[in-house]
C-alpha positions as CSV (number, residue, x, y, z in Angstrom):
1,M,0.0,0.0,0.0
2,P,1.2,3.5,-0.7
3,T,1.9,5.8,2.2
4,T,1.4,9.6,2.3
5,T,1.9,12.3,4.9
6,I,-1.3,14.1,5.9
7,A,-1.4,16.7,8.6
8,G,2.1,15.6,9.7
9,T,1.0,12.0,10.0
10,Q,2.2,9.2,7.8
11,V,-0.7,6.9,6.8
12,E,-1.3,4.1,4.3
13,V,-3.8,4.9,1.6
14,N,-5.3,3.0,-1.3
15,E,-4.9,4.0,-5.0
16,E,-7.8,6.6,-4.6
17,G,-6.3,8.2,-1.5
18,F,-8.7,6.6,1.1
19,L,-7.2,5.5,4.3
20,S,-6.3,1.8,4.2
21,N,-7.0,1.4,7.9
22,P,-10.0,3.4,9.3
23,D,-8.5,3.1,12.8
24,D,-5.7,5.4,11.7
25,W,-8.2,8.3,11.4
26,N,-8.5,11.2,13.8
27,E,-10.2,14.6,13.7
28,T,-7.0,16.3,12.6
29,L,-6.8,14.0,9.5
30,G,-10.5,14.5,8.9
31,T,-10.1,18.2,8.9
32,E,-7.2,18.0,6.5
33,F,-9.0,15.5,4.2
34,A,-11.9,18.0,4.1
35,R,-9.6,20.9,3.3
36,L,-8.0,18.9,0.4
37,I,-11.5,18.5,-1.2
38,G,-12.6,22.0,-0.5
39,V,-15.0,21.3,2.3
40,E,-15.2,23.6,5.4
41,M,-16.2,21.5,8.3
42,S,-19.2,22.6,10.5
43,E,-20.9,21.0,13.4
44,E,-23.3,19.3,11.0
45,H,-20.4,17.9,9.0
46,W,-18.8,16.5,12.1
47,R,-22.2,14.9,13.2
48,L,-22.3,13.3,9.8
49,V,-18.7,12.1,10.0
50,K,-19.2,10.6,13.5
51,F,-22.3,8.8,12.3
52,L,-20.4,7.3,9.3
53,R,-17.6,6.1,11.5
54,E,-19.9,4.6,14.2
55,D,-22.1,3.0,11.5
56,Y,-19.1,1.6,9.7
57,K,-17.9,0.0,12.9
58,S,-21.2,-1.5,13.8
59,Q,-22.3,-2.6,10.3
60,G,-19.0,-3.6,8.8
61,E,-19.5,-1.4,5.7
62,T,-19.9,2.2,4.9
63,P,-23.5,3.5,4.9
64,T,-25.0,4.6,1.6
65,L,-26.5,8.1,1.1
66,R,-29.9,6.7,1.6
67,R,-29.0,5.2,5.0
68,V,-27.3,8.4,6.1
69,S,-30.3,10.5,5.1
70,T,-32.7,8.1,6.8
71,Q,-30.7,7.7,10.0
72,L,-29.8,11.3,10.5
73,G,-33.0,12.8,9.1
74,L,-31.1,14.8,6.5
75,P,-32.5,15.2,3.0
76,V,-30.2,13.8,0.3
77,K,-30.2,17.2,-1.3
78,Q,-28.6,18.6,1.9
79,L,-25.8,16.0,1.6
80,F,-25.1,17.2,-1.9
81,T,-24.9,20.7,-0.6
82,M,-22.5,19.7,2.3
83,F,-20.3,17.6,0.1
84,P,-20.8,18.9,-3.5
85,G,-20.4,16.6,-6.5
86,K,-20.0,13.1,-5.1
87,P,-21.2,13.3,-1.5
88,A,-21.0,9.6,-0.7
89,K,-17.4,9.4,-1.8
90,K,-16.4,12.7,-0.2
91,M,-18.1,12.0,3.1
92,S,-16.4,8.6,3.3
93,Y,-13.0,10.1,2.4
94,V,-13.3,12.7,5.2
95,A,-14.5,10.1,7.7
96,G,-11.6,7.8,6.9
97,V,-13.8,4.9,5.9
98,P,-14.0,3.0,2.6
99,K,-16.3,4.5,0.0
100,P,-19.7,2.8,-0.1
101,K,-20.2,-0.3,-2.3
102,G,-21.4,0.8,-5.7
103,C,-19.9,4.2,-5.4
104,V,-17.9,5.2,-8.5
């Protein structure tokens, strides 16, 4: 696996830049990942990231946009506003978890 230095921490990443080991993630890395994709983190962003991480740990896979929307009561349209373009991929990247199955 390739390694890279993000926020002064050397981490293993896959070919798309996602963390290879979600346990390596911390809020400093999350903040830097967000900055790298042009997202400014708010309390709502952090609530979403924490949900993604907790759900990933309990379910063994990254939640889909639909699951995030349903579980957090956030309209999918709002997820696209918070993480423009490809919200599922970007949310997962910032949260340090694999992108959801079926995500391009």
